[in-house]
C-alpha positions as CSV (number, residue, x, y, z in Angstrom):
1,X,167.7,147.0,76.5
2,X,164.1,147.4,75.4
3,X,161.4,145.6,77.4
4,X,160.2,142.7,75.3
5,X,157.9,141.1,77.8
6,X,154.3,140.5,76.8
7,X,151.4,142.5,78.2
8,X,149.6,140.8,81.2
9,X,147.3,138.0,80.3
10,X,144.3,139.7,82.1
11,X,144.9,143.0,80.3
12,X,144.8,141.2,77.0
13,X,141.7,139.2,78.0
14,X,140.0,142.5,79.0
15,X,141.0,144.1,75.7
16,X,139.7,141.1,73.8
17,X,136.4,141.1,75.7
18,X,135.9,144.8,75.0
19,X,136.5,144.2,71.3
20,X,134.1,141.3,71.2
21,X,136.7,138.7,70.3
22,X,135.7,135.3,69.3
23,X,138.4,133.7,71.5
24,X,140.1,134.1,74.8
25,X,143.6,135.5,75.4
26,X,145.4,132.2,75.6
27,X,143.9,130.9,72.4
28,X,144.4,134.2,70.6
29,X,148.1,134.1,71.5
30,X,148.5,130.6,70.4
31,X,146.9,131.5,67.1
32,X,149.2,134.4,66.8
33,X,152.3,132.2,67.3
34,X,151.0,129.8,64.7
35,X,150.4,132.5,62.2
36,X,153.8,134.0,62.8
37,X,155.5,130.8,61.7
38,X,154.0,131.7,58.3
39,X,154.9,135.4,58.5
40,X,151.3,136.5,58.7
41,X,150.6,140.1,59.6
42,X,148.6,141.8,62.3
43,X,145.5,142.3,60.2
44,X,145.4,138.5,59.4
45,X,145.6,137.8,63.1
46,X,142.9,140.2,64.0
47,X,140.7,138.8,61.3
48,X,140.9,135.4,63.0
49,X,140.5,136.8,66.5
50,X,137.9,139.5,66.4
51,X,134.2,139.1,65.4
52,X,134.4,142.2,63.3
53,X,136.7,145.2,62.9
54,X,136.0,147.9,65.6
55,X,135.0,151.5,64.7
56,X,138.2,153.5,64.0
57,X,136.6,156.5,65.8
58,X,136.1,154.7,69.0
59,X,139.0,155.7,71.3
60,X,138.6,152.8,73.7
61,X,138.7,150.4,70.8
62,X,141.8,152.0,69.5
63,X,143.4,151.7,72.9
64,X,142.6,148.0,73.0
65,X,143.9,147.5,69.5
66,X,147.1,149.2,70.5
67,X,147.5,146.6,73.3
68,X,146.9,143.8,70.8
69,X,149.4,145.4,68.4
70,X,151.9,145.5,71.2
71,X,151.3,141.8,71.9
72,X,151.8,141.1,68.2
73,X,155.1,142.9,68.0
74,X,156.5,141.6,71.3
75,X,155.5,138.0,70.3
76,X,157.1,138.4,66.9
77,X,160.4,139.6,68.5
78,X,160.4,136.8,71.2
79,X,159.6,134.1,68.7
80,X,162.7,134.9,66.7
81,X,165.0,136.0,69.5
82,X,168.5,134.3,69.8
83,X,167.9,133.8,73.5
84,X,164.7,131.6,73.0
85,X,162.8,134.1,75.2
86,X,159.3,133.2,73.8
87,X,156.7,133.4,76.5
88,X,153.2,131.8,76.3
89,X,150.4,134.1,77.3
90,X,148.6,132.0,79.9
91,X,146.6,132.7,83.0
92,X,149.1,133.2,85.9
93,X,149.2,131.6,89.3
94,X,146.5,133.9,90.7
95,X,144.0,131.8,88.6
96,X,142.6,128.4,89.8
97,X,144.7,125.5,88.5
98,X,141.7,124.3,86.4
99,X,141.6,127.6,84.6
100,X,145.3,127.5,83.9
101,X,145.0,123.9,82.5
102,X,142.1,125.1,80.3
103,X,144.3,128.1,79.2
104,X,147.2,125.9,78.2
105,X,144.9,123.5,76.2
106,X,143.4,126.6,74.6
107,X,146.8,128.0,73.8
108,X,147.7,124.8,71.9
109,X,144.4,124.7,70.0
110,X,145.0,128.3,69.0
111,X,148.6,127.5,67.9
112,X,147.5,124.6,65.7
113,X,144.7,126.7,64.2
114,X,147.2,129.4,63.3
115,X,149.6,126.9,62.0
116,X,146.9,125.4,59.8
117,X,145.7,128.8,58.6
118,X,149.2,129.2,56.9
119,X,148.2,126.3,54.6
120,X,149.5,122.8,54.0
121,X,152.8,124.0,52.5
122,X,154.1,125.0,55.9
123,X,153.6,121.5,57.4
124,X,155.8,120.0,54.6
125,X,158.7,122.0,56.1
126,X,158.5,120.0,59.3
127,X,160.7,117.0,59.9
128,X,159.6,113.8,61.7
129,X,160.6,115.5,65.0
130,X,158.8,118.7,64.1
131,X,155.6,116.7,63.3
132,X,156.1,114.9,66.7
133,X,156.2,118.3,68.4
134,X,152.9,119.2,66.6
135,X,151.3,116.0,67.7
136,X,152.4,116.7,71.3
137,X,150.6,120.0,71.0
138,X,147.5,118.3,69.7
139,X,147.4,116.0,72.7
140,X,148.0,118.9,75.1
141,X,145.1,120.8,73.3
142,X,142.8,118.1,74.6
143,X,143.7,118.5,78.3
144,X,140.8,118.4,80.7
145,X,140.5,120.6,83.8
146,X,139.7,117.9,86.3
147,X,143.3,117.6,87.7
148,X,143.8,118.5,91.4
149,X,146.3,121.1,92.2
150,X,149.2,119.5,94.0
151,X,152.9,120.1,94.2
152,X,153.3,117.3,91.7
153,X,150.8,118.5,89.2
154,X,152.3,122.0,89.4
155,X,155.7,120.7,88.5
156,X,154.2,118.6,85.6
157,X,152.2,121.7,84.4
158,X,155.5,123.8,84.4
159,X,157.2,121.1,82.5
160,X,154.4,120.8,79.9
161,X,154.5,124.5,79.4
162,X,158.2,124.5,78.8
163,X,157.7,121.5,76.4
164,X,155.2,123.5,74.4
165,X,157.4,126.6,74.4
166,X,160.5,124.7,73.2
167,X,158.3,122.8,70.6
168,X,157.1,126.0,69.1
169,X,160.7,127.4,69.0
170,X,161.8,124.2,67.4
171,X,159.0,124.2,64.7
172,X,159.8,127.8,64.0
173,X,163.5,127.0,63.4
174,X,162.5,124.2,61.0
175,X,159.9,126.2,59.1
176,X,162.0,129.4,58.9
177,X,165.6,128.2,58.9
178,X,167.0,131.5,57.5
179,X,165.7,133.4,60.6
180,X,167.2,130.9,62.9
181,X,170.5,130.6,61.1
182,X,171.7,133.7,63.0
183,X,171.5,131.6,66.1
184,X,174.4,129.5,64.9
185,X,176.9,132.3,64.8
């Protein structure tokens, strides 16, 4: 089986920094997921993520773009996988809890931005429950970073990530019912 895991958060963040992105890795991945619900392509995502297109002759820029292309392709596969394997690109446990909270809020902001970039038509495909998922993501996007790291907050944080992940999968299934119909067989 082909490895479909996402590149490491820090690697994507470094690539975005070197490409002078206008966003961080978490928000960029959220935007990507939102755009993919509307079947947007790599160039549309890069236009919303990078300040300007890098020089094609720059080898380092090409290498960084290849990492972003890999992120795009792996995310696309995960989002539509039968096994609901979608991963959120977030800072890992090596980062301070506050940074991870900010990353989760940023991811949700990016997702909502990407979803909105698809146009109003896509929102009309959402049921009441789908809109509820979207509103949950809006609330999560406003998280602060002032929570203390405790065992309890770690558990809640993990539960919120899982809620976000399943909400995105649910909205994708509603917006793109033909892609998800294969999950029924």
